[in-house]
C-alpha positions as CSV (number, residue, x, y, z in Angstrom):
1,M,0.0,-0.1,0.0
2,L,1.4,3.4,-0.8
3,A,2.0,6.1,1.8
4,K,-0.1,9.5,1.5
5,K,3.1,11.3,0.6
6,E,3.9,8.9,-2.1
7,I,0.4,9.3,-3.5
8,E,0.7,13.1,-3.3
9,E,4.0,12.9,-5.2
10,D,2.7,10.7,-8.0
11,F,-0.6,13.0,-8.3
12,M,1.7,15.8,-8.5
13,R,3.8,14.5,-11.3
14,M,0.6,13.4,-13.4
15,V,-1.6,16.4,-13.0
16,G,0.7,19.3,-11.9
17,H,-1.1,20.0,-8.5
18,R,-1.8,18.1,-5.0
19,P,-4.8,16.1,-4.8
20,P,-7.8,17.2,-3.1
21,R,-8.4,16.8,0.5
22,R,-11.9,15.2,0.3
23,P,-12.7,12.5,-2.4
24,K,-15.2,13.5,-4.8
25,K,-18.8,12.4,-4.1
26,R,-20.6,10.2,-6.7
27,P,-24.1,11.7,-7.9
28,R,-26.9,10.4,-6.4
29,N,-28.2,8.4,-9.3
30,V,-25.1,6.6,-9.7
31,Q,-24.9,5.6,-6.1
32,K,-28.5,4.3,-6.1
33,Q,-27.6,2.0,-9.1
34,L,-24.6,0.9,-7.4
35,D,-26.7,0.0,-4.2
36,T,-29.2,-1.9,-6.3
37,L,-26.4,-3.9,-8.2
38,F,-24.3,-4.6,-5.0
39,P,-26.7,-4.3,-2.0
40,G,-24.4,-5.7,0.5
41,Q,-21.3,-3.6,-0.5
42,W,-21.2,-1.4,2.6
43,L,-21.3,-4.4,4.8
44,S,-17.6,-4.7,4.7
45,E,-17.3,-1.9,7.0
46,V,-19.5,-3.5,9.4
47,C,-17.9,-6.0,12.1
48,A,-18.8,-7.6,15.3
49,D,-16.8,-5.3,17.4
50,S,-18.8,-2.3,16.7
51,Y,-21.9,-4.2,18.3
52,K,-20.3,-5.0,21.5
53,V,-22.2,-4.0,24.6
54,P,-20.5,-3.9,28.2
55,D,-21.8,-6.4,30.7
56,D,-22.4,-3.6,33.1
57,A,-24.9,-2.2,31.0
58,E,-27.2,-5.1,31.2
59,T,-27.0,-5.0,35.0
60,R,-28.1,-1.4,35.1
61,K,-31.1,-2.0,33.1
62,R,-32.7,-4.5,35.6
C-alpha cells in the first residue's frame, strides 16, 4: 500500500497539483444504481466489534 506522501508525489507528477483533500462524491443516481447492483457492498465496513455492549450495561437495566 502506498503512503499518503507517495500518492501525493505521484499525483503531482501526473496532474501538476496536489490531490484534493476530500474525495469527490458520486452523483445520487449513480450511487443508487450501485446500491441496487451490489446491495451488501457497505457491509464490509460492519464488524462484530461495533456491536459489543459492556456487561455492566445489562445489570443497570434491571
